[in-house]
N, C-alpha and C positions, 0 to 999 in steps of 0.2 A: 232836819232830819234827826235822829234820834240813836247816838252812840252809849255802848256799855263798856266802862273803863275799867281793865282789870287794875289793879295797885297794891302798894303796902302803904301801910301810915307812917316810916320812918324811912326815909332815902338812905341813910347812914346806914342800915342796919342790914344784912344779907337776907336777901330774899327767901323767903320756907313759905313754902306752897300751903301749909295750913295758916298761913296767915296773910295771905290774898284776901283784899276784899274787891267788894265791887258799886260802882254807882254808874247813875243812868245822867247823860245831861243831852240839852239838845242843843245843837251846834248847825251849821253851815258845811265845815268840813273837818277833818280829823286835826287839822292844823290850829284852829280857833279853839277845838277843844283844850288842846295841849297849853297851849297861852292863857286858857282860863285856870288850867292850874297850875303854871309852872310857880306861885307864890306862895301855894297850898305844902312845899316840904312832900309832896308823895314821891313816890318810886314809881312811874308808870312801866306797867308790864305789858299791856295793849290795848288798843283801842280799836272795839267793834264798833261797824255800821250798823242798827239794825232797821231792817225794812219785811214786808210782806207775814208771811205767817210768823218767823221766828223774833219780829217787832209784839204781835199778838201774842204769842206764849211768853213772852217776857211783860208783856202790859198785865196778865192775868194772874202773874207769878206773887205771892204774898210779900216779897222784898221787894216789890217795882218801885219806886219812888223818886219823881224826876228830881234833881239838883237845880236849885238857884244860885246860880253861884254869879 
């Protein structure tokens, strides 16, 4: 499955909407995604499972890049 992760790069800073970034990660569960990112110091705001038409839309977007962690 593919998950879209919304995050802030620095966990110690107050979250600001304009600084929110997104990455795409392949994993079996949301828990696995969070484990993969646990050592990176990110403030994870939201993890969203992508499937169907929404996944197709994201894959056709110019910023789509599957992260290899």
